[in-house]
Backbone as JSON, one array per atom type, in Angstrom:
{
  "sequence": "MENEAPTITKTCSRCNREKPLSHFMRRSGRRSGNGSRRGICRACRKKSKNQAAPPEMAVPPNPAPEEALDTALPPRLLVKRPLPKAPPKPEGPDPSILRPTKEGIVRMRGITDKGRRWYQETDLETAVVLVKEYAAVVVNPHTIRRIYSNKKFRKYILTRDHYTCHFCGEYGDTIDHLLPRSKGGHTTPLNCVCACNLCNQSKADRSLDEFLPDTPGELPSSNA",
  "N": [[-0.05, -21.47, 3.73], [-2.36, -19.01, 5.12], [-1.95, -18.15, 7.76], [0.63, -18.75, 8.29], [3.79, -18.13, 9.72], [6.16, -15.56, 8.76], [9.33, -16.33, 7.23], [12.26, -15.84, 9.01], [15.2, -14.33, 8.1], [18.77, -14.05, 7.39], [21.77, -12.54, 6.17], [24.71, -14.16, 5.29], [27.95, -13.18, 6.26], [30.18, -14.14, 5.0], [29.72, -15.93, 2.76], [27.77, -14.48, 1.57], [25.18, -15.28, 1.2], [21.68, -15.47, 1.59], [20.06, -16.78, 4.3], [17.91, -18.87, 6.39], [17.33, -17.87, 9.82], [17.93, -19.85, 11.62], [20.17, -21.09, 10.64], [22.35, -19.92, 11.67], [24.66, -19.48, 14.36], [23.97, -18.77, 17.8], [24.76, -15.7, 19.42], [26.99, -15.19, 22.18], [27.37, -13.98, 25.57], [26.9, -11.19, 27.83], [25.83, -8.91, 26.66], [24.42, -9.74, 24.5], [21.37, -10.22, 22.81], [18.24, -12.13, 22.79], [17.65, -12.68, 20.13], [20.04, -12.38, 18.84], [22.48, -13.21, 16.46], [25.37, -14.87, 15.08], [27.62, -13.59, 12.52], [28.54, -15.31, 10.53], [27.42, -18.17, 8.79], [26.48, -21.55, 9.75], [27.3, -23.45, 7.87], [29.46, -22.22, 6.52], [31.22, -21.93, 8.64], [31.76, -24.62, 9.22], [32.95, -25.33, 6.81], [35.3, -23.83, 6.93], [36.64, -25.07, 9.01], [37.02, -27.62, 7.91], [38.72, -27.05, 5.77], [41.03, -26.49, 7.08], [41.69, -28.95, 8.0], [43.31, -32.26, 7.59], [44.09, -33.41, 4.19], [42.58, -35.71, 3.53], [40.28, -35.37, 4.95], [39.04, -33.18, 4.02], [36.4, -31.21, 2.55], [34.42, -30.76, -0.44], [34.77, -27.55, -2.05], [32.48, -26.24, -3.02], [28.98, -26.12, -2.27], [26.65, -28.87, -2.19], [24.25, -29.5, -4.83], [21.69, -29.99, -3.76], [21.8, -28.76, -1.27], [22.1, -26.08, -1.99], [19.65, -25.58, -3.17], [17.98, -25.82, -0.97], [18.61, -23.6, 0.6], [18.04, -21.45, -1.01], [16.17, -18.5, -1.53], [13.11, -16.77, -2.32], [12.86, -13.79, -4.46], [12.87, -10.52, -2.94], [10.22, -8.24, -2.17], [9.95, -4.88, -2.8], [8.32, -2.27, -1.22], [6.66, 0.82, -0.77], [6.27, 2.03, 2.4], [4.41, 3.41, 5.2], [6.0, 6.04, 7.01], [7.72, 5.6, 10.16], [6.14, 6.45, 13.29], [6.7, 9.54, 14.99], [8.61, 9.92, 18.01], [7.46, 10.83, 21.37], [7.5, 14.36, 21.92], [10.41, 15.71, 23.29], [10.83, 17.38, 26.45], [11.7, 20.78, 26.71], [13.33, 23.9, 25.72], [12.37, 25.74, 22.71], [13.98, 25.16, 19.53], [14.42, 27.55, 18.24], [15.62, 29.41, 19.86], [18.28, 28.95, 19.83], [21.62, 30.03, 19.46], [24.72, 30.74, 17.87], [28.0, 30.72, 19.41], [30.55, 33.24, 20.09], [32.62, 32.19, 18.7], [31.34, 31.02, 16.62], [30.09, 28.53, 16.87], [28.03, 25.81, 18.11], [27.62, 24.25, 21.17], [27.68, 20.77, 21.88], [26.67, 18.06, 23.8], [26.79, 14.84, 25.48], [26.25, 11.37, 26.48], [28.26, 8.48, 26.62], [28.07, 4.93, 25.66], [29.09, 3.66, 27.87], [28.54, 5.33, 29.92], [30.06, 7.62, 30.18], [30.66, 11.12, 30.03], [30.61, 13.21, 27.12], [31.8, 15.75, 24.85], [31.41, 17.99, 22.16], [31.76, 20.14, 19.26], [29.45, 21.81, 17.09], [27.63, 23.01, 14.19], [25.18, 25.67, 13.81], [22.98, 25.04, 12.12], [22.98, 22.18, 12.02], [22.55, 21.63, 14.74], [19.96, 22.66, 15.13], [18.45, 20.93, 13.46], [18.85, 18.43, 14.74], [17.49, 18.85, 17.12], [14.87, 19.38, 16.21], [14.27, 16.94, 15.06], [14.03, 15.22, 17.17], [16.33, 14.16, 18.38], [17.91, 15.49, 20.12], [17.99, 17.88, 22.84], [17.41, 21.29, 23.83], [19.65, 22.92, 25.9], [20.66, 25.43, 26.69], [20.86, 28.7, 25.09], [23.26, 28.28, 23.68], [23.92, 25.62, 23.75], [23.27, 22.14, 23.2], [21.89, 18.9, 24.05], [22.49, 15.55, 23.39], [20.08, 12.97, 23.19], [20.16, 10.16, 23.09], [22.47, 7.47, 23.63], [24.81, 5.66, 21.54], [24.26, 2.87, 21.64], [21.75, 2.78, 22.92], [20.23, 4.17, 21.08], [20.28, 2.5, 18.82], [18.94, 0.23, 19.84], [16.47, 1.38, 20.37], [15.48, 2.07, 17.76], [15.37, -0.47, 16.44], [13.61, -1.86, 18.11], [11.34, -0.23, 18.02], [10.61, -0.54, 15.33], [10.05, -3.2, 15.32], [12.0, -5.08, 14.58], [11.76, -5.34, 11.83], [12.31, -5.02, 8.42], [12.16, -1.91, 6.86], [11.92, -1.61, 4.13], [11.47, -4.05, 2.73], [10.04, -5.7, 4.4], [10.99, -7.99, 5.62], [12.91, -9.81, 8.15], [15.02, -7.68, 10.04], [18.12, -6.32, 11.24], [19.74, -4.13, 11.19], [20.49, -0.59, 10.94], [19.28, 1.99, 8.9], [19.75, 5.08, 7.13], [17.23, 7.2, 6.01], [17.49, 9.58, 4.51], [20.59, 9.73, 3.27], [23.67, 10.13, 5.11], [25.69, 11.21, 3.6], [24.33, 12.94, 2.01], [23.43, 14.89, 3.64], [21.8, 13.92, 5.69], [20.9, 13.0, 9.09], [21.6, 11.2, 12.16], [18.88, 10.45, 13.5], [15.67, 9.89, 15.17], [13.64, 10.38, 13.29], [14.84, 10.07, 10.84], [15.91, 7.56, 10.6], [15.56, 4.04, 10.1], [14.68, 0.58, 10.64], [16.43, -1.99, 8.92], [17.05, -4.75, 6.72], [20.09, -6.61, 6.09], [20.57, -6.97, 3.36], [18.91, -5.07, 2.01], [19.95, -2.77, 3.13], [22.59, -2.7, 2.14], [22.01, -2.62, -0.6], [20.63, -0.24, -0.95], [22.52, 1.71, -0.26], [24.0, 4.85, -0.79], [21.73, 6.07, -1.72], [18.73, 8.08, -1.86], [15.48, 7.81, -0.27], [13.4, 8.04, -2.18], [14.81, 7.5, -4.5], [15.54, 4.87, -4.15], [13.24, 3.28, -3.58], [10.67, 2.1, -5.66], [7.88, 3.67, -7.44], [5.85, 1.89, -7.83], [5.26, -1.45, -6.59], [8.24, -3.42, -6.55], [10.76, -5.87, -7.36], [13.45, -6.9, -5.28], [16.41, -8.34, -6.0], [17.39, -11.54, -4.69], [20.25, -12.38, -2.66], [21.13, -14.82, -3.4], [20.79, -15.05, -6.04]],
  "CA": [[-1.22, -21.1, 4.53], [-2.4, -17.59, 5.42], [-1.48, -17.88, 9.12], [2.01, -19.21, 8.45], [4.68, -17.03, 10.09], [7.21, -15.32, 7.75], [10.65, -16.88, 7.52], [13.25, -14.85, 9.43], [16.44, -14.64, 7.4], [19.96, -13.23, 7.65], [22.78, -12.73, 5.12], [26.02, -14.58, 5.8], [28.99, -12.2, 5.92], [31.27, -14.79, 4.26], [29.28, -16.41, 1.45], [26.8, -13.5, 1.09], [23.9, -15.93, 0.9], [20.6, -15.21, 2.54], [19.63, -18.07, 4.84], [17.08, -18.76, 7.59], [18.07, -17.49, 11.03], [18.37, -21.07, 12.31], [21.44, -21.52, 10.08], [23.41, -19.14, 12.31], [24.84, -19.76, 15.78], [23.61, -17.68, 18.7], [25.86, -14.97, 20.05], [27.08, -15.37, 23.63], [27.79, -12.78, 26.28], [25.83, -10.49, 28.55], [25.24, -7.88, 25.83], [23.71, -10.34, 23.37], [19.95, -10.44, 23.01], [17.75, -13.47, 22.46], [17.65, -12.87, 18.69], [21.36, -12.09, 18.26], [23.12, -14.34, 15.76], [26.69, -14.58, 14.55], [27.58, -13.14, 11.13], [28.88, -16.39, 9.6], [26.49, -19.29, 8.93], [27.07, -22.81, 10.22], [27.95, -24.14, 6.74], [30.76, -21.58, 6.28], [32.09, -22.29, 9.77], [32.19, -26.0, 9.03], [33.85, -25.35, 5.68], [36.6, -23.3, 7.36], [37.31, -26.11, 9.8], [37.43, -28.71, 7.02], [39.85, -26.6, 4.96], [42.23, -26.56, 7.92], [41.91, -30.35, 8.36], [44.12, -33.0, 6.62], [43.45, -33.53, 2.87], [41.6, -36.78, 3.42], [39.05, -35.0, 5.64], [38.53, -31.95, 3.44], [35.14, -31.33, 1.82], [34.42, -29.95, -1.66], [34.55, -26.13, -1.74], [31.14, -25.79, -3.39], [27.93, -26.92, -1.64], [25.92, -29.78, -3.06], [23.07, -28.85, -5.43], [20.54, -30.08, -2.88], [21.93, -27.76, -0.22], [21.87, -24.78, -2.59], [18.23, -25.43, -3.37], [17.32, -25.66, 0.31], [18.86, -22.28, 1.16], [17.61, -20.41, -1.93], [14.95, -17.82, -1.12], [12.53, -15.99, -3.43], [13.19, -12.36, -4.44], [12.12, -9.7, -1.99], [9.36, -7.24, -2.78], [10.1, -3.55, -2.23], [7.06, -1.54, -1.18], [6.69, 2.04, 0.03], [5.49, 1.89, 3.61], [4.33, 4.67, 5.98], [7.15, 6.3, 7.87], [7.43, 5.36, 11.58], [5.65, 7.6, 14.05], [7.71, 10.26, 15.76], [8.5, 9.71, 19.46], [6.94, 12.01, 22.08], [8.41, 15.5, 21.88], [11.09, 15.9, 24.58], [10.64, 18.67, 27.11], [12.83, 21.68, 26.56], [13.07, 25.11, 24.94], [12.27, 25.62, 21.26], [15.3, 25.37, 18.91], [14.56, 28.9, 17.69], [16.42, 30.24, 20.76], [19.7, 28.62, 19.68], [22.5, 31.04, 18.88], [26.12, 30.33, 17.93], [28.87, 31.5, 20.27], [31.42, 34.18, 19.37], [33.45, 31.39, 17.8], [30.5, 30.54, 15.53], [29.75, 27.12, 17.07], [27.06, 25.43, 19.14], [28.17, 23.15, 21.95], [26.84, 19.57, 21.93], [27.19, 17.11, 24.77], [26.01, 13.62, 25.62], [26.82, 10.31, 27.32], [28.63, 7.29, 25.85], [27.43, 3.68, 26.09], [29.64, 3.3, 29.18], [28.14, 6.32, 30.9], [30.99, 8.74, 30.27], [30.21, 12.32, 29.35], [31.43, 13.67, 26.01], [31.5, 17.1, 24.41], [31.97, 18.36, 20.87], [31.19, 21.37, 18.71], [28.73, 21.63, 15.84], [27.13, 24.27, 13.64], [23.81, 26.01, 14.21], [22.02, 24.31, 11.3], [22.92, 20.8, 12.49], [21.94, 21.62, 16.08], [18.51, 22.86, 14.98], [17.88, 19.7, 12.89], [18.87, 17.39, 15.76], [16.41, 19.12, 18.08], [13.58, 19.24, 15.53], [14.02, 15.53, 14.76], [13.92, 14.5, 18.44], [17.57, 13.49, 18.76], [18.59, 16.32, 21.12], [17.18, 18.91, 23.5], [18.13, 22.54, 24.06], [20.03, 23.16, 27.29], [20.67, 26.88, 26.75], [20.99, 29.21, 23.71], [24.51, 27.9, 23.02], [24.23, 24.21, 24.04], [22.24, 21.1, 23.09], [22.29, 17.61, 24.64], [21.99, 14.38, 22.68], [19.2, 12.18, 24.06], [20.5, 8.74, 23.06], [23.81, 6.96, 23.34], [24.77, 4.84, 20.32], [23.62, 1.58, 21.91], [20.33, 3.01, 23.22], [19.54, 4.58, 19.86], [20.1, 1.3, 18.0], [17.9, -0.58, 20.46], [15.19, 2.08, 20.2], [15.01, 1.95, 16.37], [15.02, -1.86, 16.13], [12.42, -2.21, 18.89], [10.22, 0.54, 17.47], [10.23, -1.13, 14.04], [9.8, -4.62, 15.54], [13.01, -5.86, 13.85], [11.2, -5.59, 10.5], [12.91, -4.13, 7.43], [11.22, -0.9, 6.37], [11.86, -1.63, 2.68], [10.94, -5.3, 2.16], [9.18, -6.36, 5.36], [11.61, -9.17, 6.21], [13.65, -9.57, 9.41], [16.13, -6.74, 9.92], [18.85, -6.02, 12.47], [20.65, -3.01, 10.96], [19.83, 0.71, 10.88], [19.58, 2.71, 7.66], [19.32, 6.47, 7.07], [16.36, 7.46, 4.87], [18.32, 10.52, 3.76], [21.95, 9.34, 3.63], [24.51, 11.16, 5.74], [26.46, 11.86, 2.54], [23.49, 13.97, 1.39], [22.96, 15.82, 4.66], [20.95, 13.3, 6.69], [21.48, 12.87, 10.42], [21.17, 10.02, 12.91], [17.76, 10.88, 14.34], [14.53, 8.97, 15.09], [12.82, 10.62, 12.1], [15.59, 9.78, 9.62], [16.48, 6.21, 10.66], [14.61, 2.93, 10.15], [15.27, -0.76, 10.66], [16.62, -2.55, 7.58], [17.81, -6.0, 6.62], [21.43, -6.36, 5.57], [20.52, -6.91, 1.9], [18.36, -3.78, 1.6], [20.88, -1.72, 3.58], [23.69, -2.65, 1.19], [21.5, -2.27, -1.92], [20.24, 1.18, -0.95], [23.79, 2.46, -0.25], [23.84, 6.27, -0.51], [20.57, 6.6, -2.44], [17.65, 8.57, -1.02], [14.33, 6.91, -0.22], [12.69, 8.09, -3.47], [15.65, 6.88, -5.52], [15.65, 3.42, -3.91], [11.94, 2.62, -3.65], [9.9, 2.44, -6.86], [6.51, 4.14, -7.21], [5.03, 0.69, -7.78], [6.05, -2.54, -6.01], [9.24, -4.02, -7.41], [11.53, -6.94, -6.71], [14.86, -6.75, -4.95], [16.98, -9.69, -6.2], [18.0, -12.19, -3.55], [21.7, -12.52, -2.75], [21.41, -16.14, -3.95], [20.57, -15.04, -7.48]],
  "C": [[-1.18, -19.63, 4.9], [-1.81, -17.27, 6.78], [-0.04, -18.3, 9.34], [2.93, -18.02, 8.69], [5.75, -16.85, 9.02], [8.54, -15.87, 8.19], [11.62, -15.76, 7.86], [14.59, -15.25, 8.83], [17.55, -13.68, 7.78], [20.97, -13.54, 6.56], [24.13, -13.07, 5.74], [27.09, -13.6, 5.33], [30.13, -12.81, 5.12], [30.82, -15.22, 2.86], [28.24, -15.49, 0.81], [25.49, -14.13, 0.65], [22.9, -15.64, 2.0], [20.02, -16.54, 3.0], [18.72, -17.86, 6.05], [17.92, -18.52, 8.83], [18.59, -18.71, 11.78], [19.7, -21.6, 11.79], [22.62, -20.78, 10.7], [23.46, -19.46, 13.8], [24.45, -18.53, 16.59], [24.86, -16.99, 19.22], [25.82, -15.2, 21.56], [27.54, -14.08, 24.27], [26.61, -12.04, 26.88], [25.13, -9.46, 27.66], [24.41, -8.44, 24.68], [22.26, -10.57, 23.73], [19.54, -11.83, 22.58], [17.8, -13.74, 20.96], [18.99, -12.61, 18.03], [21.98, -13.34, 17.66], [24.49, -13.89, 15.24], [26.61, -14.29, 13.05], [27.84, -14.23, 10.12], [27.96, -17.58, 9.85], [27.24, -20.56, 9.34], [27.84, -23.52, 9.09], [29.34, -23.55, 6.47], [31.73, -21.87, 7.41], [32.64, -23.7, 9.61], [33.18, -26.12, 7.89], [35.24, -24.86, 6.08], [37.36, -24.34, 8.17], [37.82, -27.23, 8.92], [38.63, -28.33, 6.15], [41.15, -26.64, 5.76], [42.58, -28.0, 8.3], [42.82, -31.02, 7.33], [43.37, -33.2, 5.31], [42.38, -34.6, 2.81], [40.27, -36.43, 4.08], [38.41, -33.76, 5.02], [37.24, -32.22, 2.66], [35.22, -30.48, 0.57], [34.11, -28.49, -1.33], [33.15, -25.64, -2.06], [30.09, -26.68, -2.74], [27.24, -27.81, -2.67], [24.7, -29.07, -3.64], [21.87, -28.88, -4.52], [20.58, -29.01, -1.81], [21.64, -26.36, -0.77], [20.38, -24.53, -2.8], [17.5, -25.18, -2.07], [17.47, -24.25, 0.85], [18.43, -21.16, 0.24], [16.28, -19.83, -1.47], [14.41, -16.99, -2.28], [12.95, -14.53, -3.34], [12.32, -11.6, -3.46], [11.36, -8.61, -2.72], [9.53, -5.92, -2.06], [8.78, -2.8, -2.33], [7.24, -0.29, -0.33], [5.74, 1.89, 1.21], [5.42, 3.23, 4.35], [5.56, 4.82, 6.87], [6.77, 6.05, 9.33], [6.95, 6.63, 12.27], [6.78, 8.24, 14.85], [7.53, 9.97, 17.25], [7.88, 10.93, 20.12], [7.96, 13.14, 22.09], [9.06, 15.7, 23.24], [10.81, 17.28, 25.15], [11.89, 19.51, 26.96], [12.47, 22.88, 25.73], [13.0, 24.83, 23.44], [13.64, 25.88, 20.63], [15.5, 26.76, 18.33], [15.4, 29.81, 18.59], [17.92, 29.99, 20.6], [20.45, 29.74, 18.96], [23.93, 30.53, 18.93], [26.9, 31.24, 18.87], [29.69, 32.49, 19.43], [32.32, 33.45, 18.39], [32.65, 30.81, 16.64], [30.09, 29.08, 15.66], [28.62, 26.99, 18.1], [27.63, 24.22, 19.87], [27.16, 21.99, 21.98], [27.47, 18.58, 22.9], [26.27, 15.91, 24.87], [26.72, 12.63, 26.51], [27.1, 9.1, 26.44], [27.88, 6.06, 26.36], [27.89, 3.26, 27.48], [29.34, 4.33, 30.25], [29.07, 7.5, 31.06], [30.45, 9.93, 29.48], [31.16, 12.71, 28.22], [30.94, 15.05, 25.57], [32.13, 17.32, 23.04], [31.27, 19.62, 20.37], [30.51, 21.07, 17.39], [28.27, 22.99, 15.34], [25.67, 24.47, 14.0], [22.79, 25.19, 13.42], [21.86, 22.86, 11.76], [22.23, 20.71, 13.84], [20.42, 21.77, 15.99], [17.84, 21.59, 14.45], [17.81, 18.6, 13.95], [17.76, 17.59, 16.77], [15.05, 18.91, 17.44], [13.24, 17.78, 15.23], [14.17, 14.64, 15.99], [15.17, 13.69, 18.81], [18.33, 14.26, 19.83], [17.6, 17.3, 21.73], [18.05, 20.14, 23.74], [18.39, 22.7, 25.54], [20.04, 24.66, 27.57], [20.9, 27.39, 25.33], [22.25, 28.79, 22.97], [24.82, 26.41, 23.15], [23.01, 23.32, 23.8], [22.79, 19.81, 23.71], [21.65, 16.49, 23.84], [21.21, 13.5, 23.64], [19.68, 10.73, 24.18], [22.01, 8.53, 22.99], [23.69, 6.07, 22.11], [23.99, 3.54, 20.53], [22.12, 1.75, 22.16], [19.57, 3.41, 21.96], [19.28, 3.37, 18.95], [18.97, 0.44, 18.54], [16.53, 0.06, 20.26], [14.64, 1.88, 18.79], [14.57, 0.52, 16.06], [13.75, -2.3, 16.87], [11.19, -1.49, 18.34], [9.69, -0.08, 16.18], [10.02, -2.64, 14.11], [10.74, -5.51, 14.73], [12.51, -6.24, 12.46], [11.76, -4.56, 9.53], [11.85, -3.18, 6.87], [10.99, -1.0, 4.86], [11.22, -2.89, 2.1], [10.07, -6.08, 3.14], [9.74, -7.61, 5.98], [12.32, -8.8, 7.51], [14.83, -8.63, 9.16], [16.79, -6.49, 11.25], [19.92, -4.95, 12.25], [19.82, -1.73, 10.88], [20.25, 1.43, 9.61], [19.02, 4.13, 7.74], [18.45, 6.68, 5.84], [17.01, 8.49, 3.94], [19.76, 10.26, 4.17], [22.74, 10.5, 4.25], [25.35, 11.89, 4.69], [25.67, 12.96, 1.84], [22.88, 14.9, 2.43], [22.05, 15.23, 5.71], [21.67, 13.15, 8.02], [20.91, 11.63, 11.12], [20.13, 10.45, 13.92], [16.61, 9.88, 14.22], [13.68, 9.16, 13.84], [13.53, 10.24, 10.81], [16.16, 8.37, 9.58], [15.37, 5.17, 10.78], [15.39, 1.62, 10.24], [15.35, -1.28, 9.23], [17.33, -3.89, 7.68], [19.16, -5.69, 5.97], [21.42, -6.2, 4.04], [19.99, -5.56, 1.42], [19.31, -2.65, 1.98], [22.02, -1.57, 2.58], [23.22, -2.22, -0.2], [21.15, -0.79, -2.01], [21.47, 2.07, -1.0], [23.53, 3.93, 0.08], [22.7, 6.9, -1.31], [19.51, 7.09, -1.46], [16.48, 7.58, -1.08], [13.6, 6.88, -1.56], [13.5, 7.44, -4.58], [15.67, 5.36, -5.38], [14.32, 2.7, -4.09], [11.2, 3.05, -4.9], [8.52, 2.96, -6.49], [5.53, 2.99, -7.13], [5.88, -0.44, -7.21], [7.01, -3.15, -7.0], [10.05, -5.04, -6.64], [12.96, -6.53, -6.45], [15.49, -8.13, -5.08], [17.6, -10.24, -4.92], [19.5, -12.3, -3.76], [22.1, -13.88, -3.32], [21.31, -16.15, -5.48], [21.88, -14.96, -8.21]]
}
């Protein structure tokens, strides 16, 4: 039916099969959200318990054909989608005023997830990119301040993208860099999108143009 909601799926970290979200146990603890699920599916958990049980209670290592058919999902369709909108520009001086110190560095500071202040050094080029891509603000000509802690940045990206994979449109709970860090990309709101585990692993260190075809194409399911 046209109004039928899309199936939310997740890839099991043990069997690498893509299964509906209901096949995974909920995470517990104060930091866990309503949609947080454990990495191992219920079937793999049960299999681990049975393997530790006496021989007469053990189950066959391979799932029954009926079970395999129930958890099999169709291939995913990769489509180029519009890039997410940039957040409001933070208040602060223009990055053009940044200058390296006598030591040739720019100071960068921020706050950890636990509220502790941190400090490190970076180069002028990186500092300018972080400010231009809304990940930092200029404090003075020699210092920038990161806007997000790691936890807040992850929550911002997933919420902004509505937990929807930018590449295939399915449920996603990981963050991927459009321009990989190995090729000069940075962890900024303009360079990061929500991705499902399958697309994140398939894209690896490829750029967006290298990963997404000019015309819609299929990404094989992990069950294939």
